[in-house]
PDB file of N, CA, C and O in Angstrom:
ATOM      1  N   MET A   1     137.532 126.856 182.610  1.00  0.00           N
ATOM      2  CA  MET A   1     137.641 128.266 182.910  1.00  0.00           C
ATOM      3  C   MET A   1     137.790 128.435 184.421  1.00  0.00           C
ATOM      4  O   MET A   1     137.305 127.612 185.196  1.00  0.00           O
ATOM      5  N   VAL A   2     138.458 129.501 184.827  1.00  0.00           N
ATOM      6  CA  VAL A   2     138.688 129.779 186.241  1.00  0.00           C
ATOM      7  C   VAL A   2     137.992 131.091 186.597  1.00  0.00           C
ATOM      8  O   VAL A   2     138.222 132.124 185.967  1.00  0.00           O
ATOM      9  N   PHE A   3     137.136 131.029 187.620  1.00  0.00           N
ATOM     10  CA  PHE A   3     136.472 132.219 188.144  1.00  0.00           C
ATOM     11  C   PHE A   3     137.024 132.503 189.532  1.00  0.00           C
ATOM     12  O   PHE A   3     137.073 131.612 190.379  1.00  0.00           O
ATOM     13  N   VAL A   4     137.437 133.733 189.763  1.00  0.00           N
ATOM     14  CA  VAL A   4     137.998 134.136 191.052  1.00  0.00           C
ATOM     15  C   VAL A   4     137.003 135.079 191.709  1.00  0.00           C
ATOM     16  O   VAL A   4     136.657 136.121 191.151  1.00  0.00           O
ATOM     17  N   LEU A   5     136.545 134.706 192.898  1.00  0.00           N
ATOM     18  CA  LEU A   5     135.565 135.541 193.590  1.00  0.00           C
ATOM     19  C   LEU A   5     136.180 136.877 193.989  1.00  0.00           C
ATOM     20  O   LEU A   5     137.349 136.949 194.368  1.00  0.00           O
ATOM     21  N   GLU A   6     135.382 137.924 193.898  1.00  0.00           N
ATOM     22  CA  GLU A   6     135.843 139.286 194.203  1.00  0.00           C
ATOM     23  C   GLU A   6     136.276 139.453 195.647  1.00  0.00           C
ATOM     24  O   GLU A   6     137.061 140.346 195.965  1.00  0.00           O
ATOM     25  N   ARG A   7     135.771 138.601 196.519  1.00  0.00           N
ATOM     26  CA  ARG A   7     136.119 138.716 197.936  1.00  0.00           C
ATOM     27  C   ARG A   7     137.619 138.563 198.170  1.00  0.00           C
ATOM     28  O   ARG A   7     138.144 139.084 199.155  1.00  0.00           O
ATOM     29  N   ILE A   8     138.316 137.857 197.281  1.00  0.00           N
ATOM     30  CA  ILE A   8     139.762 137.673 197.447  1.00  0.00           C
ATOM     31  C   ILE A   8     140.468 139.015 197.347  1.00  0.00           C
ATOM     32  O   ILE A   8     141.264 139.365 198.219  1.00  0.00           O
ATOM     33  N   HIS A   9     140.183 139.772 196.288  1.00  0.00           N
ATOM     34  CA  HIS A   9     140.825 141.081 196.126  1.00  0.00           C
ATOM     35  C   HIS A   9     140.393 142.049 197.231  1.00  0.00           C
ATOM     36  O   HIS A   9     141.189 142.878 197.672  1.00  0.00           O
ATOM     37  N   ALA A  10     139.145 141.949 197.677  1.00  0.00           N
ATOM     38  CA  ALA A  10     138.667 142.821 198.753  1.00  0.00           C
ATOM     39  C   ALA A  10     139.441 142.571 200.053  1.00  0.00           C
ATOM     40  O   ALA A  10     139.725 143.505 200.801  1.00  0.00           O
ATOM     41  N   ARG A  11     139.774 141.320 200.310  1.00  0.00           N
ATOM     42  CA  ARG A  11     140.498 140.968 201.541  1.00  0.00           C
ATOM     43  C   ARG A  11     142.004 141.084 201.376  1.00  0.00           C
ATOM     44  O   ARG A  11     142.727 141.350 202.336  1.00  0.00           O
ATOM     45  N   HIS A  12     142.470 140.881 200.151  1.00  0.00           N
ATOM     46  CA  HIS A  12     143.914 140.898 199.864  1.00  0.00           C
ATOM     47  C   HIS A  12     144.147 141.743 198.612  1.00  0.00           C
ATOM     48  O   HIS A  12     144.293 141.197 197.518  1.00  0.00           O
ATOM     49  N   PRO A  13     144.184 143.066 198.762  1.00  0.00           N
ATOM     50  CA  PRO A  13     144.277 143.960 197.597  1.00  0.00           C
ATOM     51  C   PRO A  13     145.502 143.729 196.721  1.00  0.00           C
ATOM     52  O   PRO A  13     145.515 144.139 195.560  1.00  0.00           O
ATOM     53  N   GLU A  14     146.519 143.086 197.255  1.00  0.00           N
ATOM     54  CA  GLU A  14     147.715 142.806 196.461  1.00  0.00           C
ATOM     55  C   GLU A  14     147.497 141.691 195.438  1.00  0.00           C
ATOM     56  O   GLU A  14     148.324 141.493 194.548  1.00  0.00           O
ATOM     57  N   LEU A  15     146.377 140.959 195.566  1.00  0.00           N
ATOM     58  CA  LEU A  15     146.073 139.862 194.647  1.00  0.00           C
ATOM     59  C   LEU A  15     144.939 140.256 193.711  1.00  0.00           C
ATOM     60  O   LEU A  15     143.818 140.510 194.149  1.00  0.00           O
ATOM     61  N   ARG A  16     145.237 140.302 192.440  1.00  0.00           N
ATOM     62  CA  ARG A  16     144.200 140.562 191.435  1.00  0.00           C
ATOM     63  C   ARG A  16     143.645 139.221 190.942  1.00  0.00           C
ATOM     64  O   ARG A  16     144.295 138.185 191.077  1.00  0.00           O
ATOM     65  N   ALA A  17     142.457 139.252 190.380  1.00  0.00           N
ATOM     66  CA  ALA A  17     141.831 138.023 189.874  1.00  0.00           C
ATOM     67  C   ALA A  17     142.731 137.332 188.859  1.00  0.00           C
ATOM     68  O   ALA A  17     142.849 136.107 188.871  1.00  0.00           O
ATOM     69  N   GLU A  18     143.366 138.103 187.981  1.00  0.00           N
ATOM     70  CA  GLU A  18     144.230 137.499 186.973  1.00  0.00           C
ATOM     71  C   GLU A  18     145.469 136.852 187.584  1.00  0.00           C
ATOM     72  O   GLU A  18     145.984 135.873 187.044  1.00  0.00           O
ATOM     73  N   ASP A  19     145.961 137.396 188.719  1.00  0.00           N
ATOM     74  CA  ASP A  19     147.085 136.769 189.419  1.00  0.00           C
ATOM     75  C   ASP A  19     146.690 135.390 189.927  1.00  0.00           C
ATOM     76  O   ASP A  19     147.427 134.419 189.756  1.00  0.00           O
ATOM     77  N   VAL A  20     145.527 135.314 190.549  1.00  0.00           N
ATOM     78  CA  VAL A  20     145.050 134.059 191.134  1.00  0.00           C
ATOM     79  C   VAL A  20     144.729 133.047 190.040  1.00  0.00           C
ATOM     80  O   VAL A  20     145.083 131.875 190.162  1.00  0.00           O
ATOM     81  N   ALA A  21     144.068 133.482 188.977  1.00  0.00           N
ATOM     82  CA  ALA A  21     143.736 132.568 187.883  1.00  0.00           C
ATOM     83  C   ALA A  21     145.009 131.995 187.255  1.00  0.00           C
ATOM     84  O   ALA A  21     145.068 130.802 186.957  1.00  0.00           O
ATOM     85  N   HIS A  22     146.019 132.831 187.054  1.00  0.00           N
ATOM     86  CA  HIS A  22     147.283 132.361 186.489  1.00  0.00           C
ATOM     87  C   HIS A  22     147.925 131.329 187.416  1.00  0.00           C
ATOM     88  O   HIS A  22     148.387 130.283 186.960  1.00  0.00           O
ATOM     89  N   ALA A  23     147.953 131.625 188.711  1.00  0.00           N
ATOM     90  CA  ALA A  23     148.549 130.694 189.666  1.00  0.00           C
ATOM     91  C   ALA A  23     147.797 129.369 189.692  1.00  0.00           C
ATOM     92  O   ALA A  23     148.419 128.311 189.784  1.00  0.00           O
ATOM     93  N   TRP A  24     146.461 129.409 189.611  1.00  0.00           N
ATOM     94  CA  TRP A  24     145.673 128.167 189.601  1.00  0.00           C
ATOM     95  C   TRP A  24     145.975 127.347 188.348  1.00  0.00           C
ATOM     96  O   TRP A  24     146.173 126.134 188.417  1.00  0.00           O
ATOM     97  N   GLU A  25     146.006 128.017 187.223  1.00  0.00           N
ATOM     98  CA  GLU A  25     146.257 127.333 185.948  1.00  0.00           C
ATOM     99  C   GLU A  25     147.680 126.784 185.853  1.00  0.00           C
ATOM    100  O   GLU A  25     147.945 125.874 185.068  1.00  0.00           O
ATOM    101  N   HIS A  26     148.588 127.334 186.647  1.00  0.00           N
ATOM    102  CA  HIS A  26     149.989 126.898 186.635  1.00  0.00           C
ATOM    103  C   HIS A  26     150.398 126.359 188.006  1.00  0.00           C
ATOM    104  O   HIS A  26     151.545 126.527 188.422  1.00  0.00           O
ATOM    105  N   ALA A  27     149.480 125.725 188.693  1.00  0.00           N
ATOM    106  CA  ALA A  27     149.763 125.199 190.032  1.00  0.00           C
ATOM    107  C   ALA A  27     150.909 124.187 189.965  1.00  0.00           C
ATOM    108  O   ALA A  27     150.991 123.375 189.044  1.00  0.00           O
ATOM    109  N   ILE A  28     151.783 124.259 190.958  1.00  0.00           N
ATOM    110  CA  ILE A  28     152.878 123.293 191.029  1.00  0.00           C
ATOM    111  C   ILE A  28     152.460 122.053 191.808  1.00  0.00           C
ATOM    112  O   ILE A  28     153.057 120.988 191.649  1.00  0.00           O
ATOM    113  N   VAL A  29     151.436 122.187 192.651  1.00  0.00           N
ATOM    114  CA  VAL A  29     150.900 121.043 193.383  1.00  0.00           C
ATOM    115  C   VAL A  29     149.462 121.361 193.776  1.00  0.00           C
ATOM    116  O   VAL A  29     149.134 122.501 194.105  1.00  0.00           O
ATOM    117  N   SER A  30     148.615 120.345 193.738  1.00  0.00           N
ATOM    118  CA  SER A  30     147.230 120.496 194.179  1.00  0.00           C
ATOM    119  C   SER A  30     146.734 119.152 194.675  1.00  0.00           C
ATOM    120  O   SER A  30     147.249 118.101 194.291  1.00  0.00           O
ATOM    121  N   ALA A  31     145.724 119.201 195.538  1.00  0.00           N
ATOM    122  CA  ALA A  31     145.167 117.963 196.084  1.00  0.00           C
ATOM    123  C   ALA A  31     143.788 118.243 196.642  1.00  0.00           C
ATOM    124  O   ALA A  31     143.476 119.361 197.051  1.00  0.00           O
ATOM    125  N   ALA A  32     142.961 117.194 196.652  1.00  0.00           N
ATOM    126  CA  ALA A  32     141.673 117.306 197.335  1.00  0.00           C
ATOM    127  C   ALA A  32     141.957 117.562 198.805  1.00  0.00           C
ATOM    128  O   ALA A  32     142.910 117.019 199.365  1.00  0.00           O
ATOM    129  N   ARG A  33     141.127 118.391 199.430  1.00  0.00           N
ATOM    130  CA  ARG A  33     141.325 118.704 200.847  1.00  0.00           C
ATOM    131  C   ARG A  33     141.299 117.437 201.669  1.00  0.00           C
ATOM    132  O   ARG A  33     140.493 116.541 201.417  1.00  0.00           O
ATOM    133  N   SER A  34     142.174 117.359 202.645  1.00  0.00           N
ATOM    134  CA  SER A  34     142.294 116.150 203.464  1.00  0.00           C
ATOM    135  C   SER A  34     141.387 116.175 204.686  1.00  0.00           C
ATOM    136  O   SER A  34     141.308 115.193 205.423  1.00  0.00           O
ATOM    137  N   ASP A  35     140.705 117.288 204.902  1.00  0.00           N
ATOM    138  CA  ASP A  35     139.818 117.348 206.057  1.00  0.00           C
ATOM    139  C   ASP A  35     138.376 117.082 205.631  1.00  0.00           C
ATOM    140  O   ASP A  35     138.149 116.418 204.619  1.00  0.00           O
ATOM    141  N   ALA A  36     137.431 117.572 206.362  1.00  0.00           N
ATOM    142  CA  ALA A  36     136.021 117.216 206.145  1.00  0.00           C
ATOM    143  C   ALA A  36     135.310 118.066 205.099  1.00  0.00           C
ATOM    144  O   ALA A  36     134.080 118.108 205.098  1.00  0.00           O
ATOM    145  N   ARG A  37     136.024 118.737 204.218  1.00  0.00           N
ATOM    146  CA  ARG A  37     135.376 119.577 203.204  1.00  0.00           C
ATOM    147  C   ARG A  37     135.429 118.878 201.847  1.00  0.00           C
ATOM    148  O   ARG A  37     136.414 119.005 201.119  1.00  0.00           O
ATOM    149  N   PRO A  38     134.380 118.147 201.510  1.00  0.00           N
ATOM    150  CA  PRO A  38     134.416 117.399 200.253  1.00  0.00           C
ATOM    151  C   PRO A  38     134.381 118.324 199.031  1.00  0.00           C
ATOM    152  O   PRO A  38     133.785 119.401 199.053  1.00  0.00           O
ATOM    153  N   PHE A  39     135.021 117.877 198.005  1.00  0.00           N
ATOM    154  CA  PHE A  39     135.028 118.538 196.695  1.00  0.00           C
ATOM    155  C   PHE A  39     135.878 119.803 196.636  1.00  0.00           C
ATOM    156  O   PHE A  39     135.941 120.438 195.583  1.00  0.00           O
ATOM    157  N   GLU A  40     136.528 120.185 197.723  1.00  0.00           N
ATOM    158  CA  GLU A  40     137.416 121.340 197.688  1.00  0.00           C
ATOM    159  C   GLU A  40     138.828 120.882 197.358  1.00  0.00           C
ATOM    160  O   GLU A  40     139.269 119.809 197.770  1.00  0.00           O
ATOM    161  N   TYR A  41     139.522 121.724 196.603  1.00  0.00           N
ATOM    162  CA  TYR A  41     140.909 121.446 196.265  1.00  0.00           C
ATOM    163  C   TYR A  41     141.786 122.581 196.767  1.00  0.00           C
ATOM    164  O   TYR A  41     141.422 123.753 196.671  1.00  0.00           O
ATOM    165  N   LEU A  42     142.927 122.223 197.295  1.00  0.00           N
ATOM    166  CA  LEU A  42     143.945 123.158 197.729  1.00  0.00           C
ATOM    167  C   LEU A  42     145.056 123.111 196.698  1.00  0.00           C
ATOM    168  O   LEU A  42     145.470 122.033 196.272  1.00  0.00           O
ATOM    169  N   ALA A  43     145.535 124.270 196.299  1.00  0.00           N
ATOM    170  CA  ALA A  43     146.607 124.335 195.305  1.00  0.00           C
ATOM    171  C   ALA A  43     147.579 125.434 195.666  1.00  0.00           C
ATOM    172  O   ALA A  43     147.224 126.403 196.338  1.00  0.00           O
ATOM    173  N   VAL A  44     148.804 125.276 195.215  1.00  0.00           N
ATOM    174  CA  VAL A  44     149.838 126.294 195.340  1.00  0.00           C
ATOM    175  C   VAL A  44     150.464 126.458 193.966  1.00  0.00           C
ATOM    176  O   VAL A  44     150.835 125.481 193.315  1.00  0.00           O
ATOM    177  N   GLY A  45     150.574 127.704 193.536  1.00  0.00           N
ATOM    178  CA  GLY A  45     151.166 127.976 192.236  1.00  0.00           C
ATOM    179  C   GLY A  45     151.733 129.379 192.182  1.00  0.00           C
ATOM    180  O   GLY A  45     151.484 130.205 193.060  1.00  0.00           O
ATOM    181  N   TYR A  46     152.498 129.630 191.139  1.00  0.00           N
ATOM    182  CA  TYR A  46     153.107 130.944 190.940  1.00  0.00           C
ATOM    183  C   TYR A  46     152.252 131.795 190.021  1.00  0.00           C
ATOM    184  O   TYR A  46     151.739 131.319 189.008  1.00  0.00           O
ATOM    185  N   ASP A  47     152.105 133.068 190.389  1.00  0.00           N
ATOM    186  CA  ASP A  47     151.437 133.983 189.471  1.00  0.00           C
ATOM    187  C   ASP A  47     152.468 134.497 188.461  1.00  0.00           C
ATOM    188  O   ASP A  47     153.640 134.126 188.524  1.00  0.00           O
ATOM    189  N   ALA A  48     152.033 135.345 187.538  1.00  0.00           N
ATOM    190  CA  ALA A  48     152.921 135.852 186.485  1.00  0.00           C
ATOM    191  C   ALA A  48     154.037 136.729 187.040  1.00  0.00           C
ATOM    192  O   ALA A  48     155.034 136.969 186.360  1.00  0.00           O
ATOM    193  N   ARG A  49     153.876 137.211 188.275  1.00  0.00           N
ATOM    194  CA  ARG A  49     154.910 138.035 188.911  1.00  0.00           C
ATOM    195  C   ARG A  49     155.908 137.205 189.708  1.00  0.00           C
ATOM    196  O   ARG A  49     156.865 137.742 190.266  1.00  0.00           O
ATOM    197  N   GLY A  50     155.682 135.887 189.761  1.00  0.00           N
ATOM    198  CA  GLY A  50     156.591 135.012 190.489  1.00  0.00           C
ATOM    199  C   GLY A  50     156.261 134.822 191.951  1.00  0.00           C
ATOM    200  O   GLY A  50     157.054 134.248 192.697  1.00  0.00           O
ATOM    201  N   ARG A  51     155.091 135.300 192.375  1.00  0.00           N
ATOM    202  CA  ARG A  51     154.687 135.106 193.776  1.00  0.00           C
ATOM    203  C   ARG A  51     154.018 133.753 193.939  1.00  0.00           C
ATOM    204  O   ARG A  51     153.216 133.344 193.100  1.00  0.00           O
ATOM    205  N   LEU A  52     154.348 133.061 195.018  1.00  0.00           N
ATOM    206  CA  LEU A  52     153.739 131.780 195.320  1.00  0.00           C
ATOM    207  C   LEU A  52     152.424 132.036 196.056  1.00  0.00           C
ATOM    208  O   LEU A  52     152.400 132.725 197.075  1.00  0.00           O
ATOM    209  N   ILE A  53     151.328 131.474 195.531  1.00  0.00           N
ATOM    210  CA  ILE A  53     149.989 131.745 196.058  1.00  0.00           C
ATOM    211  C   ILE A  53     149.318 130.442 196.466  1.00  0.00           C
ATOM    212  O   ILE A  53     149.335 129.453 195.733  1.00  0.00           O
ATOM    213  N   GLU A  54     148.732 130.466 197.644  1.00  0.00           N
ATOM    214  CA  GLU A  54     147.887 129.372 198.149  1.00  0.00           C
ATOM    215  C   GLU A  54     146.463 129.660 197.714  1.00  0.00           C
ATOM    216  O   GLU A  54     146.001 130.796 197.815  1.00  0.00           O
ATOM    217  N   MET A  55     145.756 128.636 197.226  1.00  0.00           N
ATOM    218  CA  MET A  55     144.387 128.831 196.743  1.00  0.00           C
ATOM    219  C   MET A  55     143.504 127.649 197.122  1.00  0.00           C
ATOM    220  O   MET A  55     143.970 126.515 197.232  1.00  0.00           O
ATOM    221  N   VAL A  56     142.220 127.939 197.318  1.00  0.00           N
ATOM    222  CA  VAL A  56     141.227 126.891 197.550  1.00  0.00           C
ATOM    223  C   VAL A  56     140.079 127.142 196.587  1.00  0.00           C
ATOM    224  O   VAL A  56     139.600 128.268 196.446  1.00  0.00           O
ATOM    225  N   GLY A  57     139.641 126.064 195.920  1.00  0.00           N
ATOM    226  CA  GLY A  57     138.538 126.192 194.980  1.00  0.00           C
ATOM    227  C   GLY A  57     137.805 124.881 194.821  1.00  0.00           C
ATOM    228  O   GLY A  57     138.171 123.854 195.392  1.00  0.00           O
ATOM    229  N   ARG A  58     136.770 124.955 194.032  1.00  0.00           N
ATOM    230  CA  ARG A  58     135.994 123.752 193.720  1.00  0.00           C
ATOM    231  C   ARG A  58     135.430 123.906 192.328  1.00  0.00           C
ATOM    232  O   ARG A  58     135.208 125.019 191.852  1.00  0.00           O
ATOM    233  N   ALA A  59     135.202 122.779 191.677  1.00  0.00           N
ATOM    234  CA  ALA A  59     134.629 122.794 190.333  1.00  0.00           C
ATOM    235  C   ALA A  59     133.119 122.958 190.443  1.00  0.00           C
ATOM    236  O   ALA A  59     132.486 122.370 191.320  1.00  0.00           O
ATOM    237  N   ASN A  60     132.543 123.761 189.545  1.00  0.00           N
ATOM    238  CA  ASN A  60     131.087 123.919 189.534  1.00  0.00           C
ATOM    239  C   ASN A  60     130.474 122.865 188.612  1.00  0.00           C
ATOM    240  O   ASN A  60     131.177 122.005 188.083  1.00  0.00           O
ATOM    241  N   GLU A  61     129.172 122.944 188.430  1.00  0.00           N
ATOM    242  CA  GLU A  61     128.464 121.932 187.636  1.00  0.00           C
ATOM    243  C   GLU A  61     128.887 121.908 186.163  1.00  0.00           C
ATOM    244  O   GLU A  61     128.658 120.916 185.472  1.00  0.00           O
ATOM    245  N   ASN A  62     129.501 122.995 185.679  1.00  0.00           N
ATOM    246  CA  ASN A  62     129.975 123.057 184.295  1.00  0.00           C
ATOM    247  C   ASN A  62     131.427 122.604 184.146  1.00  0.00           C
ATOM    248  O   ASN A  62     131.960 122.551 183.037  1.00  0.00           O
ATOM    249  N   GLY A  63     132.058 122.281 185.269  1.00  0.00           N
ATOM    250  CA  GLY A  63     133.458 121.885 185.236  1.00  0.00           C
ATOM    251  C   GLY A  63     134.421 123.048 185.327  1.00  0.00           C
ATOM    252  O   GLY A  63     135.635 122.857 185.246  1.00  0.00           O
ATOM    253  N   ASP A  64     133.891 124.268 185.497  1.00  0.00           N
ATOM    254  CA  ASP A  64     134.741 125.440 185.691  1.00  0.00           C
ATOM    255  C   ASP A  64     135.173 125.496 187.150  1.00  0.00           C
ATOM    256  O   ASP A  64     134.468 125.008 188.034  1.00  0.00           O
ATOM    257  N   TRP A  65     136.330 126.090 187.395  1.00  0.00           N
ATOM    258  CA  TRP A  65     136.820 126.230 188.764  1.00  0.00           C
ATOM    259  C   TRP A  65     136.393 127.567 189.346  1.00  0.00           C
ATOM    260  O   TRP A  65     136.475 128.601 188.682  1.00  0.00           O
ATOM    261  N   VAL A  66     135.941 127.539 190.577  1.00  0.00           N
ATOM    262  CA  VAL A  66     135.604 128.746 191.327  1.00  0.00           C
ATOM    263  C   VAL A  66     136.573 128.821 192.497  1.00  0.00           C
ATOM    264  O   VAL A  66     136.575 127.958 193.375  1.00  0.00           O
ATOM    265  N   ILE A  67     137.390 129.856 192.498  1.00  0.00           N
ATOM    266  CA  ILE A  67     138.394 130.029 193.545  1.00  0.00           C
ATOM    267  C   ILE A  67     137.837 131.025 194.546  1.00  0.00           C
ATOM    268  O   ILE A  67     137.488 132.150 194.187  1.00  0.00           O
ATOM    269  N   TRP A  68     137.755 130.608 195.806  1.00  0.00           N
ATOM    270  CA  TRP A  68     137.159 131.473 196.830  1.00  0.00           C
ATOM    271  C   TRP A  68     138.141 131.892 197.906  1.00  0.00           C
ATOM    272  O   TRP A  68     137.820 132.726 198.752  1.00  0.00           O
ATOM    273  N   HIS A  69     139.345 131.316 197.881  1.00  0.00           N
ATOM    274  CA  HIS A  69     140.373 131.676 198.864  1.00  0.00           C
ATOM    275  C   HIS A  69     141.717 131.756 198.161  1.00  0.00           C
ATOM    276  O   HIS A  69     142.072 130.874 197.380  1.00  0.00           O
ATOM    277  N   ALA A  70     142.458 132.811 198.441  1.00  0.00           N
ATOM    278  CA  ALA A  70     143.828 132.929 197.943  1.00  0.00           C
ATOM    279  C   ALA A  70     144.620 133.770 198.933  1.00  0.00           C
ATOM    280  O   ALA A  70     144.104 134.711 199.536  1.00  0.00           O
ATOM    281  N   PHE A  71     145.886 133.402 199.081  1.00  0.00           N
ATOM    282  CA  PHE A  71     146.721 134.046 200.080  1.00  0.00           C
ATOM    283  C   PHE A  71     148.173 133.904 199.646  1.00  0.00           C
ATOM    284  O   PHE A  71     148.556 132.869 199.100  1.00  0.00           O
ATOM    285  N   THR A  72     148.981 134.922 199.880  1.00  0.00           N
ATOM    286  CA  THR A  72     150.405 134.828 199.601  1.00  0.00           C
ATOM    287  C   THR A  72     151.185 135.404 200.763  1.00  0.00           C
ATOM    288  O   THR A  72     150.825 136.464 201.275  1.00  0.00           O
ATOM    289  N   PRO A  73     152.237 134.741 201.190  1.00  0.00           N
ATOM    290  CA  PRO A  73     152.711 133.431 200.757  1.00  0.00           C
ATOM    291  C   PRO A  73     151.856 132.315 201.374  1.00  0.00           C
ATOM    292  O   PRO A  73     151.075 132.569 202.292  1.00  0.00           O
ATOM    293  N   PRO A  74     152.002 131.093 200.876  1.00  0.00           N
ATOM    294  CA  PRO A  74     151.226 129.987 201.435  1.00  0.00           C
ATOM    295  C   PRO A  74     151.495 129.803 202.928  1.00  0.00           C
ATOM    296  O   PRO A  74     152.618 129.980 203.400  1.00  0.00           O
ATOM    297  N   THR A  75     150.465 129.454 203.640  1.00  0.00           N
ATOM    298  CA  THR A  75     150.579 129.249 205.082  1.00  0.00           C
ATOM    299  C   THR A  75     151.304 127.934 205.375  1.00  0.00           C
ATOM    300  O   THR A  75     151.324 127.032 204.538  1.00  0.00           O
ATOM    301  N   PRO A  76     151.898 127.829 206.564  1.00  0.00           N
ATOM    302  CA  PRO A  76     152.517 126.551 206.938  1.00  0.00           C
ATOM    303  C   PRO A  76     151.517 125.391 206.893  1.00  0.00           C
ATOM    304  O   PRO A  76     151.882 124.279 206.511  1.00  0.00           O
ATOM    305  N   LYS A  77     150.256 125.637 207.278  1.00  0.00           N
ATOM    306  CA  LYS A  77     149.237 124.586 207.244  1.00  0.00           C
ATOM    307  C   LYS A  77     149.045 124.071 205.815  1.00  0.00           C
ATOM    308  O   LYS A  77     148.998 122.861 205.594  1.00  0.00           O
ATOM    309  N   ALA A  78     148.936 124.981 204.848  1.00  0.00           N
ATOM    310  CA  ALA A  78     148.757 124.573 203.449  1.00  0.00           C
ATOM    311  C   ALA A  78     149.992 123.839 202.944  1.00  0.00           C
ATOM    312  O   ALA A  78     149.864 122.838 202.238  1.00  0.00           O
ATOM    313  N   ARG A  79     151.177 124.313 203.289  1.00  0.00           N
ATOM    314  CA  ARG A  79     152.408 123.641 202.861  1.00  0.00           C
ATOM    315  C   ARG A  79     152.484 122.222 203.415  1.00  0.00           C
ATOM    316  O   ARG A  79     152.886 121.293 202.714  1.00  0.00           O
ATOM    317  N   ARG A  80     152.094 122.062 204.685  1.00  0.00           N
ATOM    318  CA  ARG A  80     152.079 120.717 205.277  1.00  0.00           C
ATOM    319  C   ARG A  80     151.079 119.825 204.554  1.00  0.00           C
ATOM    320  O   ARG A  80     151.392 118.687 204.203  1.00  0.00           O
ATOM    321  N   GLU A  81     149.857 120.355 204.331  1.00  0.00           N
ATOM    322  CA  GLU A  81     148.798 119.574 203.689  1.00  0.00           C
ATOM    323  C   GLU A  81     149.211 119.090 202.305  1.00  0.00           C
ATOM    324  O   GLU A  81     148.806 118.010 201.877  1.00  0.00           O
ATOM    325  N   LEU A  82     150.009 119.877 201.612  1.00  0.00           N
ATOM    326  CA  LEU A  82     150.448 119.532 200.258  1.00  0.00           C
ATOM    327  C   LEU A  82     151.808 118.843 200.221  1.00  0.00           C
ATOM    328  O   LEU A  82     152.322 118.533 199.146  1.00  0.00           O
ATOM    329  N   GLY A  83     152.387 118.606 201.390  1.00  0.00           N
ATOM    330  CA  GLY A  83     153.686 117.945 201.439  1.00  0.00           C
ATOM    331  C   GLY A  83     154.847 118.797 200.980  1.00  0.00           C
ATOM    332  O   GLY A  83     155.830 118.276 200.455  1.00  0.00           O
ATOM    333  N   LEU A  84     154.746 120.113 201.171  1.00  0.00           N
ATOM    334  CA  LEU A  84     155.794 121.038 200.713  1.00  0.00           C
ATOM    335  C   LEU A  84     156.741 121.470 201.832  1.00  0.00           C
ATOM    336  O   LEU A  84     157.489 122.433 201.659  1.00  0.00           O
ATOM    337  N   GLU A  85     156.727 120.801 202.943  1.00  0.00           N
ATOM    338  CA  GLU A  85     157.586 121.167 204.068  1.00  0.00           C
ATOM    339  C   GLU A  85     159.008 120.762 203.805  1.00  0.00           C
ATOM    340  O   GLU A  85     159.880 120.990 204.644  1.00  0.00           O
TER     341      GLU A  85
END
């Protein structure tokens, strides 16, 4: 299951929880973060509207994903980290 924190919509009103969850579930690329943040995953995927969304999340103790960051379009930093340049 995917849980999207409310702070995402509060900071980015154009992104609804269902948009982010869809993009996470249909990510085109994802990877463990390459910096010093263990257990975090960076992903990029399309929502149902066709927007490309950058997301950061981590699995909780039940194996569910908690997404705490989402942004559209993906930043150059995220694209580089995922090899999408």
